[in-house]
N, C-alpha and C positions, 0 to 999 in steps of 0.2 A: 504494500500500500504506500505508494509514493505520490507526491503531488507537486505542483508548481507553486512556489511561494508567492503570495500576493499580499495585499495590505490586510491589516487586522480585520478579522471577521467579527464585527461588533454585534451583528444580529445573533450569532451563535453565543457569544459571551453573555448577551442579555438574557437569552432563554436559559442558559445554565445558571445564571444568577437567580432567575425567577424560580427555578426548581429547588433552590436551597441545598443542592447536592455538591459534593466535591468533584473534581475532575476524575478521581478514581472511581467514584460511585457511578458517574456517567459512563465511564469505560466499562464497568462491570455490567451495566444494563445493556449496552451495545453488544457485549460478548454473549449475554444470555439470549438476546434476540437472534444473533448469528447462529447459535447452536440450535434454535428452534426452527430455523429456516429450512425449507425443503428444496433441494438438498442442503444439509448443513454447510455453513460457510466456514472456511478456515481463516477466521479473523479473531485476533486477540489484542485489541488496542489496550494501552495502559494510560495512566495519567499524563505521561509525557507526550503521548500521541495526541490526546485531547488538547493539551497545551499548544501543540503545533497546529492543530486545526483552528483553534482560536487565533493563533498568530497569522493564519492565512493559508496554511497548507490545504489543498483541495483533494480530498480522498476520491478514489476512483470507483467505478462500478456502481453497485447499489448501496455502498456504504453510506452515502448521504441520506438515503431513505431509511436505513437502520438508525442513524443518529436522530433523524426527525421523529421516528416512531418512539425511540427511547425517551426523548425529551417530552413528547406528548404525554406519555405515561407518568414520567417523573413530575411533570407540572400539573397533573390531574386535569387535563383539558377535556372538554366535551367534544372537541373536533380534532382532526388530525393535522399536525404541522406538516408543511411541505418542505421540499428542498429550498424553495425561494424564501420561506419564512425564516429558515436558519442560515440564510446567506450563502446557500449553495445552489443557486438557481440552476435548473436543468437547461441543457442545450436543447435544441429542437429534437435531436435524436434521443435525448433522455426522456422526452414525453411522446413516446410513440415511434422513435426512430430505431436505429440499428443496435444501440447499446443496451436497451432494456431487455433483461433476461426473458426468455420465452417460457414462463411457467405461471400457473394460475395466480399465486399470491402477488407476483409483480404486476400482472395485468390489472388485477382488481385494485391494487394500491395506486397505480398510475391513473386509472379511470377516476377514482375518488379524488385524488389530488387535483387533477385537471378540472373536473366538474366543480369542485368546491372553490378553487381559485377563480374560475370563470364566473360563477354566480356571485362571489364576493366583489370582484373587481368591477364588473359591468362595463369594462372598457376593453378595446382591442389590445392584445399583447404587443407593447412597443418593441419587444425584443424578438418577436416572432420571426423565424427564419424558415423559408420553404426548402424542404429537401429536394434536390435535383440530381440528375445524373447517377453516378455510381453510389452516392449516399442513399438515394431513394431506392435503388435496386437492392442494396445491402439490407435495407429495412424491410423489404417485402419477400425476398427470396426464400427465407426459412419456412414460410407457410407450406411449401411444397412437400416437405418431409418432416415437419414438426409433429411429434406424437403428443396427444393431450397429457398433461400432468395430473398429479393427485389433487383432488378438490381440497380446499381449506377445511380445517377442523372447526365446526361451529362452536360459538361461545354464548349463544342465547337460546332460550326456550322457544318452542313453536316449530312447526314443520311446514315446509313448502312443497306443494304438489304440482302436477301438470296443469291443473285448473288455474293456479296462480300465474303460471307462465303464459297460458293462453290469454289471460286478461291483459298482461303486459303487451303481448303481440297485438291484441285488438287496439290497445291505446297507441301503439306504434303506427298501425295502419291509419288510424284517425289523424295522427300528426302528419303522416306522409300526404294524406289527401288535403289537409289544410295547406301544407307547403305548396302543393301543385296548384291550388286555387288562389292563394294569397301571397305566396312568396315566403322566403325564410325569415325575413326580418321581424315578423309579427309574433311568432310563437317559438322562437329559438330558445329562449330562457326556460320555457316550460319543458321542452324536450331535454335540455341539459339537466334540469332538476329530476326528471323521470329517470334519466340514465344514472344519475348519482344514487337515487333510491334503489334502483335495480341492482347496482353493484354492491350496495350495502347488504342486500339479501344474500348475494354470493359470499360475502365476507362472514356474515353472522348466522345465516339460516341453516336449519337441518333439512337435509334432502337426500334422496337416493342419488347414486351416481348418474343414472339416466336423466333424472330431473335436473341435476347440476349441469349436464352437458346442454340440455335444452335451454336452461337459464343463461348459460354463456352465449348460446346462439341468439337469444333475445337481446342480450347486451350488445352483441355485434350488430344486430339490425338497428337497435336504437342509436348506436354510435354512427351508423351510416346516415341516419336522418339528421342527427346532430351535426355531423361533419358537413353534410350537404347544405343544411340551412346556414351554417356558419360561413361556408364559402359563398353562398348566395347573398349573404348579408355583407359581403366585401371583406371578410376576414379569412383569406385563403390559407395562410400558414397554420392558424388554429384549426381550421376545417380539416386540413391535411392530417394534423395530429390526431384528431378524433377518428378519422378514417383508418389511420395506422393502428391505433389502439383497438378499433373494431376488428381489424384483420387478426390481431393477436387473440382476441376473444373468440373469433371464428375458429382459429387453430385449436384452442382449448375445447371448443365444442365438437371438433371433428367435422365441421360443416363446410364442405367444399363449395356448395352453392352460394352461401352467404359470403364466403371469402371472395369468390369471383365477383359478386356484386360490389364489394368494397374496392376491389381492384378496378372495376368499371368506373366507380366514382373517382378514384384517384387519377385514372387516366383522363377523365373529363376535366378535372381541376387542372391537370398539367396542360391539356390542350387549350383550355380557356386562357391560360397565362402564357401561351405561345411556346410551350415546351413540347412540341409534337413528337420529338424523339422519345422523351420520357413517356408520353401518352401511348405511343405504339408499343414500347417495352411492357407497360403495365397490362395492356389488353392482350398482348400475345402471351404473357406469362399466365394470365387468367385462362386463356384458351388451352394452354398446355395442361394446366391443373384440372380442367374440366373435360378433358378429351374423352374420358370414359363415361361421362354422363350421356343419357339418351338425347337424341335430337329434340329440340324444343326452343322455348323462348330464351333460355340462358345462352345457348349457343348462338341464337339469332342476334341477340343484342350485342354480343361481343364481336360477331362478324360485321355487323353494321358499323360499329365504332372503328373496326380495323379498316373498313372501306373508306370511311371519312378521313382517317389519318393517311392512308396510302394515296388518296386523292390530293391531299395537301402536298405530299412529297413529289407528286407527279408520276407515281408508279401506276399508270393507267390500266395496264393488264392486271396487276394485283388488285386494284380497285374493283374492276369488273368481277374478278373471281370472288372477292370477299362479299360484294353486293349479292351475287348469286347464292352464296352460302347463307346469307341472312334471310333471303327469300325462302330457301329450302328449310331452314330452321323454323321459321314462323309457320310455314305450311304444315310442319310435323308437330306443331305445338298442341298440347292437350291441356285445357284449363285445370283438369283434375290433377295433373302431374307437375304443374309449375307452382313455385311458391308465390305468396302474396306480393312480395316486393317486385317481382318481374312481370306482373300482370299489366303494368303500364305499357310494356312493349307490345302494342297492338298494331293492327294495320295502319292506323293513323301515324303512329310513331315510326313505323317502318318506312312509310312513304316520305315522311318529313326528313328523317335521317338520311335516307338514300338520295332524296332530292337535294339536300344541302351538299351531300358528297358529290353529286353531279355538278353543282355550282362551283365547288372547289376544284374539281377536275377540269372544268371548263376554262380555268385560268391557264391551263396547259394545252387543252384541246378545245377550242372555242365552240365547235359544233355540238358539244354536250349541253350547252345552255338550254336548248329546247327541252331536253329530258328533265333538266332541273325545274323548269317552269311547270311541266306536266306533272311530275311526281309531287312536287310541293303543293300544287293546286289540288291534287287528289287527296292529300292529307287533310285539307281544311274542312270539308264537309264530314269527314269521319271522326274528327276530334271531339271528344265529349265537352259539353259546355262548361263543366266545372273546372276543366284544366286550363285556366285562364292564361297562365304564364306560357304554356306550350302553344296556345292559340296565338298569342302575341309573337312568339318566336316564328311560327309558321308564316305569318304575314310579313315579318321582317325578311325572312329568307326569300319569300316570293318577290318582295320589292327589290331585293338585291339582284335576283336573277333577271328581273325585267330591266334593271339598270344596265346590266351586262349585255342584254340583248338590244339595248337602245330604245326601249319602250317606256318612256318616262311618264306618260299619262297613267299607264297601268301601274308603274312603280309608285306614283303619287297616291293612287287609290289604296294600294296595299299598305303603304306607310301610314296613311290616315287611319285605317282600320286597326293597325298595330298600336298606334298611339292611343286610340280610344280604349282598347282592351287593357293596355299597360297601366292606365291611370289608376286602376284598383289593385295593383300588385306591387308589393314591397320587395324589389329585387335589383341589386346592383348589376347583375348579369344582363338584365333587360336594358339598362342604360348603356352598358358596354356594347351590346349588339346594335342599339340605335346609333351609337357613335361610329360603329363600323359602316353602317349604311350611309351615314353622313359623309364619311371619308370616301366611299365609292362615288357619291354625288359630287364631292369637291373636286374629284379628278376630271369632271366634265367642264370645269371652269365657269364661265358666266352664262352658260346655257339657261334661258329663262325658265324652262320647265324644271330643270334641276334646282335652280334657286328657289322656286316656289315650294318644292318638297322640303328643301333644307330649312326654309322659314318655319314650316310645321315642326320639324325635328328640333329646332332651337327652342321652341316654346316648351317642348317636353323635357329636353336636357337641362 
């Protein structure tokens, strides 16, 4: 256990003082927790090591979590101290990245720390860093071969059954529907609070192993909604961390399908932020992990995303192949075999996704723009009325395709409809897509029809 010397850790010194314990007593409690860890940790700090921590030495691995847990107990607190509370703030990889151990206790602890800090701060994390490239790959690769660990030992009375898990899943489905209709900004805090409460059940509740795995799966799904809403609210680094924690929960559940969904969300976040290489890596990793699942919506949605990313890169033959695989997967879908979270990938979503993919491919092969207009237009009447954000995206995509085709009157009509729909949705992603449409129109210079549409967009933006 070595660390890089830094300035004095005043936060740690303060909490040790509040505990009323000596450095040796703090070290003894940390040692006790290390022995209880599964698997047990070979850590034996003494008073001199605690003194060096206070002086600024930064311990590695999960030792800061053990120190925080030790001080929580020694101070008799009703809530759990986090790394940040004791002056050992986690890096982005520490909250859902590649350094967090893949075992149940660490996953539960990380979810509880992140949700509690999120609910207390009510502000975006100013230190939030998005994982990209190799760092992101290192954070997600282990899910392919990670075996679920032993469930935590319960410490409270009361038993949790499958009926309780189903209630949590029903609540998650309701949150997902609300997000689709109104955007992530309006109910994000409620989802984060539900995620925290569900993780508390995993930490303290009594349940069979089968129920425990189902509860981990429910945590993974809740984390996917929390992560997506957080991203939609313009807080992408924090959204990514929720999704990465969800992936770890999915690994503990042994749930390949929900893990694929989390990778699907991670890929969409990366693509929205212009990291198409990362997006393609995420979706292809998900495709490899789900290769043994039967054909259906899961395979279809991953293929549709792959088509989109290949279209961006200009791989037109790969784009057509992936688009065909998406159509085949959707044709083979059976509502009874697909989980709730993937039911949204219906014919409307298929046509919209592949329509946008044709638009992106048309940047490299202009003749594809007609297919973009046709497919996106086919999505619009199929889209359920309650999916307001998606309906706005459909009309933005149609407007952009008409701009590329030089049909500015049609583009103006589609943009006006998108603006009308978007007015009732709290989503920074909608504003970003509107800005992309504005950029397409700006490329046309002082064309009167383009300027007229841009005037409408400015009022919205």
